[in-house]
TILUMVEX-22580 format. One record per residue: residue in three letters; z, y, x of N, C-alpha, C in turn. Coordinates in steps of 0.1 Angstrom, whole numbers, plus 5000, padded with zeros to 4 digits. Each point is the difference from the previous one (the first is absolute). Example, Ala and Ser with C-alpha at 12.3 -4.5 7.8 and 13.67 -1.06 7.14 Angstrom:
# TILUMVEX-22580
ala507849435132500050124991500050125009ser499350114996500050115009500850114992
***
This chain:
# TILUMVEX-22580
unk523050075085501249955006500349864996unk499749974988500249864995499249905009unk498750045001499149905007500350005015unk500550115006500549995014501249905001unk500850004990501149905000499549864998unk499049984992499349874998499549955013unk499350085008499449965013501149975010unk501050095001501149985010500749874997unk500449974988500849884997499149875001unk498850014996499249885001499649975015unk499950105007499849995015501249935006unk501250054996501249945005500149854997unk499649964988500049864996499049925007unk498850075003499049935008500449975014unk500850095006500649985013500949875000unk500749994989500949884998499249874999unk498750014996499249884999499449965013unk500050095010499449975013501049925009unk499749875002501049925007500350045014unk499150075006500250045014500950135001unk500350064989500950115000501449954995unk500749945009501249934996501250084995unk499950135004501250094997499950044985unk498949984993499950034986499949874993unk501249974993500149884993499049994988unk499549894998499149984988500850044987unk499350074991500750044988500149884990unk501149994994500249904990499450054987unk500049914990499450034987500950124994unk501349995002500950104994499850135007unk499750005013499850135008498750064996unk499049924998498750054995500150064986unk500849944992500350064987500750145001unk500850015010500850125002499050115004unk499149975008498950105004499250044988unk499649904992499250034988500850094991unk501349984999500850084991500150145005unk500150025013500050145005498750074997unk498949935001498750054997499850034985unk500449914992499850014985500850114995unk501350025005500950094994499950145007unk499050025008499850135007499950114989unk500950115002500250094989499850155006unk500150094990500050145004501250035009unk501149944997501250025008499849955014unk499249895002499749965014499150105007unk499050054992499150105006500750125004unk501050044992500850125003500849985013unk500649885001500749975012499150005013unk498849954999499150015011499750145004unk499850094990499750145003501250075006unk501249964996501250055006500149975015unk499749875003500049955014498950085008unk498950024993498850075007500350145004unk501050064993500450145003500550005015unk500649895004500649995013498949955010unk499349894996499049945009498850095002unk499650074989498850085000498849905002unk500249884996499049895002500149914988unk498949994992500149934988500149855001unk499349935010500149865001501449965006unk500450085010501349975006501150014989unk499950094991500950014989500049884991unk498949944998499949874993500749895007unk499850005013500649895008501550015000unk500650125001501450024999500549974986unk499350044990500449964986500149854998unk499049935005500049854999501249945008unk500250065012501249965008501350014992unk500150114993501250024991500149894990unk498949974994499949904989500449865006unk499449975011500249865006501449995006unk500650115004501450005005501049944990unk499750014988500949964989499749854996unk499149945007499649864997500249915012unk499749874997500149905011498850015009unk499150104998498850025009500350105011unk501350055001500350115009499749965015unk500049875003499849965014498550015003unk499150034991498650025003499650145000unk500950104999499750144999499250055012unk500449955012499350045012498649975001unk499549914991498649965000499350074988unk500650094993499350094991499150095008unk498750014996499050095007499849955014unk500249875003499949955014498650025006unk500050085011498750015008498950084993unk500450064988498950064992500050155003unk498950064996499850154999500050034985unk500350134997500150044986498749964993unk498950025007498749984993499849854996unk500649915007500049864996500549984986unk501150074997500650004986499150084991unk499750125004499350094990498649954996unk499349955009498649964997500149884990unk500949915002500249894991500550044987unk500950104999500550054988498950064992unk499250085006498950074993499049904996unk499749905008499149894996500449934988unk501349974999500649934988499950094988unk500350135002499950094989498650014995unk499050015009498650014996499649874993unk500449895005499649874994500649994986unk501250054998500650004987499350094990unk499650125005499350104992498749954996unk499249945009498749944996500249894990unk500949915003500149884991500650044986unk501050085000500850024987499650134993unk499350095006499750134994498550035000unk499450015011498650055001499049904995unk500149875004499049914995500149984985unk501249984994500049984985499450124993unk500350125005499550124992498550025002unk499549985012498550025002499249894993unk500749884999499349894993499950044985unk501050074995499950044986498950104998unk499850095010498950104999498749925000unk499849915009498849925001499749934986unk501149944995499849924987499650104989unk500550125000499750094989498550045001unk499550035012498650035003499149894996unk500449885005499149884997500049974985unk501150024993499949974986499150094992unk499950135004499150094994498649975004unk499849965013498649975004499549884992unk500849904997499549894992499850044985unk500950084995499950054986498850094998unk499650085010498950104998498849965007unk499849875004498949975009498650024993unk499950004987498750014993499850144994unk500950095002499950144994499250085010unk498850044995499150085009500550145003unk499850055012500550125005498950085007unk499850124997499050085008500650045014unk499349955010500550035013499750155004unk500750045011499850135006500149995015unk498850025006500050005015499750145004unk500750065009499950145004500350094988unk500749954990500350074988498950014990unk498949935004498850004991499949874993unk499450004988499849874993499249905008unk500449884999499449895008500049874993unk499449905006499949864994501349964993unk500049964987501249964993500649885006unk501349994998500849885004500849964988unk501149935002501049984989501350045005unk500850054990501450045003500849905008unk499949874995500749895006499649985014unk498750015003499549975014500650115009unk500150124996500550115008501549975003unk500749964990501449975003500249875008unk499049914999500149885008499850035015unk499250105003499850045014501350045006unk500850084992501350045005501049885001unk499949914990500849885001499849925012unk498749985004499749925012500450085013unk499850135000500450075012501549995002unk500750014989501550005001500549865003unk499349904995500449865002500049975016unk499050055006499949975015501250075007unk500450124996501250065006501349934996unk500149954988501249934996500149875009unk498949935002500049895009500550045014unk499550115005500350055013501550035001unk500550074990501550035000500849875000unk499649914991500749874999500049925013unk498950005007499949925012500350085013unk500550124999500350085012501249935008unk499749975013501049945008501150115003unk501249965000501150105003500749945013unk500050085010500449955014501450055003unk500649935010501350045005500149975015unk500950075007500349975014501549995002unk500449925010501449985004500049975015unk499650105008499849975014500750105009unk500950084995500850085009499550145003unk500650065010499850155002498550045003unk499349925007498650035002499049884997unk500549914992499149894996499949895010unk501049995010499949905010501049895000unk500950014990501249905000500850015012unk500150115007500750015013501449974999unk500750074990501549974999500249864995unk499249954991500249864996499949905011unk498950035008499749915011501150005011unk500650125003501050005011501349944995unk500250004987501349944995499849854999unk498949954994499849864998498549965004unk499849995013498749965005499549874995unk500949914996499749874996499449994986unk500150114992499550014986498650045000unk499249944992498650044998500050114989unk500250135005500250114991498850034992unk498849985005498850024992499949914988unk500349885002500049904989501150034991unk501250045005501150044991499650124991unk499450105006499750124992498949964989unk499149925004498949964991500649934988unk500949915003500749924989500850094991unk500850095006500850094993499250094990unk499050065006499250094992499349934988unk499549885003499449924989501049964990unk501349985004501049974990500350114990unk499650125004500250124991498750014991unk499049925002498850014992499050095006unk500250045012499150095007499249935011unk499050075005499249945011500450065013unk500249925011500550065012498950075008unk500450115006499150075010500750005013unk499449935010500649995013499550105010unk498950084996499450095009500450144996unk501250055005500550134995500650075012unk500350134998500850085009501449994994unk500850115000501350004993499849984985unk498950054995499850004986498849904996unk500249954989498849934994499050114996unk498849995005499150125000499550054986unk500549954989499750054987498649984995unk499249925007498649994995499949944986unk500949904997500049944987500450114989unk500950095004500350114991498850084996unk499250035011498850084998499049934991unk499949875002499049924992500550004985unk501349984998500550014986499850134994unk500350115007499950144995498550024997unk499149965008498650024998499549924987unk500549884998499649934988500550064988unk501250055000500650074988499250134998unk499850075011499250134999498649974994unk499449905005498649974995500149964985unk501049924996500149974986500250134992unk500850095005500350124993498750094998unk499149995011498850084999499049944990unk500049864999499249944990500550044986unk501350004998500550034987499950154997unk500050095010499750144998498650024995unk499149925005498650004996499949964985unk500849904996500049954986500650114991unk501150065005500750104992499150124997unk499250045010499150114999498849974990unk499549875002498949964991500550004986unk501249944998500649994986500250144994unk500550095008500150144996498750064996unk498949975008498750064997499549944987unk500249864998499549944988500850064987unk501250035002500850074989499450134997unk499750085011499450134998498650004993unk499349895002498749984994500149944986unk501349974996500349944986499649864999unk499749935012499749865000501349924996unk501150055004501349954997500750104991unk500849944990501050084993501349955006unk501050084999501449965004500849984988unk500749885000500949974988501150114999unk500250044988501050104997501449944998unk501050075005501349954999500850104992unk500749954990500850094991501050085008unk500050134998500950095007499550065013unk499049945006499450055013499350134998unk500050095010499350135000499150005011unk498750044997499050005011500050145007unk500350104993500050145005501150084993unk500650095007501050084994499450114990unk498750025001499450104991498849954992unk499449895005498849954993500349864994unk500450004987500549884994499049884999unk498750035002499049904998499949915012unk500650035011499749935013500849875001unk499349905005500749885005499649995015unk500850045009499650015014500149875007unk499149985010500049875008501150015011unk501250034997501050035010500449885008unk499949884995500349885008499149985012unk498750034997499049995011500250115010unk500450124995500350115010501349975008unk501049954993501249975007499849895011unk499249904996499649895010499350065012unk499050094998499350065011500950085009unk501050074993500950095008500949915009unk500649894994500849925008499349925011unk498749964997499249945011499850105011unk499850134997499850105010501250015009unk501250014994501350015008500249875009unk499849894993500249875007499049995012unk498850034998499049985010500150105012unk500550124997500350105011501049945009unk501149934994501049945009499549875007unk499249924992499549885006499050035011unk499350104999499050045010500850045013unk501050084998500950045011500649885007unk500649914992500649885005499149925008unk498749994995499049925007499650065013unk500050135001499650075012501150015010unk501350014995501150025010500649875005unk500249904991500849895004499549925012unk498749985002499549925012500350075013unk500450135000500150085013501550015004unk500349965012501450015005499950025015unk500650115005499950035015500649895008unk499249955010500449905009500749884993unk501249965004500649884994500750034987unk500250134997500650044987500450154999unk499750064989500650134997500649984986unk500750104995500749984988499350064987unk498850055002499350074989499849904988unk499849875003499749914989501349984991unk501250025006501249984993500150084987unk499850135002500150094988498849994991unk498949965005498749994992500149884991unk500549885005500149884992500850024988unk501050095000500850024988499350054988unk498750045002499250054989499049904994unk500049885005499149904994500349984985unk501350004997500349984986499650114991unk499950125005499550124992498549974997unk499349965010498549984999499849894990unk500749895001499849894991500550044986unk501150084999500550044987499050094992unk499350095007499050084993498849914996unk499749905008498949914997500449934987unk501249954999500549934989500050084987unk500450135001499950094989498650024995unk499150015010498650024997499449884992unk500449885005499649874993500550004986unk501250044998500650004986499350104991unk499750125006499350104992498649954996unk499349945009498749954998500049904989unk501049915000500149904989500250064987unk500950105000500250084987498750064995unk499350065009498750064996499049904995unk499949895006499049904996500449944986unk501349994998500549944987499650104988unk499850125003499750104989498550024998unk499249935007498550024999499549934988unk499250084992499249944989498650045001unk499149905000498650025002499450084988unk499350105002499350084990498549955000unk499849894993498649945001499050094994unk500350074990499050104993499550105011unk500950055007499650105010499249945012unk500449885004499249935010498649984995unk499849954988498749974995499250134998unk500750114996499350134998499450055013unk500849995011499550055013498949915005unk500049874997498949915004498850044993unk500150024987498850044992499450135004unk500950105004499650135004499450015014unk500049895007499550015014499049885003unk498949994992499149905002499250005013unk500150125007499350015013500549905011unk501249944997500549895010499149884999unk499149994991499149884999498850025010unk499950115006498950035010500049895011unk501249975004500149905011499449874996unk500349954987499549884995498450004999unk499550114995498650014998499250005013unk500550085010499350015012500149875008unk501149924998500149875007499049904995unk499850004986499049914994498650045004unk499850135001498750045005499749965014unk501050015009499949955014499749855000unk500749934992499849854999498549974997unk499450094991498649984996499050075008unk500450045012499050065010499750144999unk500850084993499750144999500650085012unk499250055009500550065013500750144997unk499750064989500650144997501049994989unk500749884999501049984990501150105000unk500650025012501150095001499650144997unk498950045005499550144998499750034985unk499449904993499750024986501350034992unk501049925003501350014992500750135005unk499950035012500650125005499450124993unk498750014998499450114993500450004986unk500249894994500449994986501450054998unk500949955008501550014997500850105008unk499650035013500950085009500350144994unk501350014998500550134994499750024986unk499449904993499650024986500949944991unk500150054988500849944989499149934991unk500049875000499049924993500749944987unk499149944992500449934988499549855002unk500649914993499649865001498549994995unk499750084990498650004994499050045011unk500350105008499150055010499849895011unk501149945003499949895010499249884995unk500249974987499249894994498550034999unk499850134998498650055000499349985013unk500850045011499549985013499849855004unk500949914996499949865002498749944993unk499850054988498949954992498750025006unk499950115008498750035007499849935013unk501049935005499949935013499249884999unk499349975012499249885001500949895005unk500649934991500949895004499749884991unk500449885005499949884991500850024987unk499549944990500650024986501549975000unk500449895006501449965000500950105008unk499550055011500750105008500250134992unk498950044993500050134993501049984988unk499949894993500949984988501550005004unk500349945012501450005005500550145003unk499150095006500450145003500150084987unk499149974990500150084987501349974993unk500549885001501349964994501250055007unk499850045013501150035008500750134996unk501350005000500850134998501050015011unk500650125002501050015011501249914998unk500449974987501149914998499749865004unk498849965000499649865004499649995014unk499950115007499650005014501250005010unk500749884999501249995008499949885010unk498849945001499949895009500949884997unk500749955010500949894998501550045002unk500250134996501350065002501149914994unk499849954988501149924994500349875008unk498949945005500249885007500750025014unk499950125005500650035013501550004998unk500550024988501550004998500449854999unk500449955011500249855001501149954991
***
């Protein structure tokens, strides 16, 4: 309701700035301040009055127009009341109100919070970039990496989404009942209404969309929903990986005095923050997915299904926000269990098979893969057995010595360097 009032009043002032609309006198500095005061002081009492009027009108935007007429009637702006909502359709007001609300949500709430999430992930990536980690592909032991490099992958994935959310264009329309400026044009054919609308929409900090029906087609809403949904999916992936690393004892969780992990098992420190994050992302993404699929579709020049649906955007963003906060809480409690990481690396020397067969290939051995497959596939090996195998290979001395010195903890490539 507040943002509807913002659009209605600023539109009225913009009409006053159009020299060819002589019946709307240009607003003085004092009159502009009066408008700003009405906007700034918008209260629950004002909202209640609008709802009271709406009981009669059964139309939300018309109720806003009558409410503003009441307000202006008590001021020296009463001679402009007939130009409130001039030549507009309700959707001209609503789409701009929603656009302003989304712009404010992105700038003041969503971006600051998701940037905190990114910063938390990036900080751990840098701090842990040299800590070796046994990888698991298909749930099986695989070529080692570093803990920091794995977190950096998530940081980079999220960074791209943050940039996308930040740069998402937010569009608006102000072109009448079916997007043709018909009422505007019949009243004032001498005014360049397209240029007027473009200037007005830009003055609100939005981008004009001149190709619409009665409604702005919501494509930018869909793009924003998809970017937030994608970011949530990336962070769900991180939450699940963190949960798995905790279950493998690669991470310990910091204990907090007074907290209880289980009502019956006092030893437990549960990864509830990661589970809460995942749950909130699930609720958010169910809504965001529905919004993305529904909002671009409107029968002919307009149906009203988008009106009730748009009221749930804040719910979807709210659950995203809660998920981002829970994830930050979870990350803040992570402590690396280096002893367990090294133990698992020592216990799985079979991951060196890739290194050995690659060096054999380099030196012309056509059956390199097959030899290592025979030695390692499904087998539990020791580092001694692998070194014994390497010692018998026909390789240049320097190559063999490098392989004999190799351990899973050292077989991490340039993982640390990849953390920029």
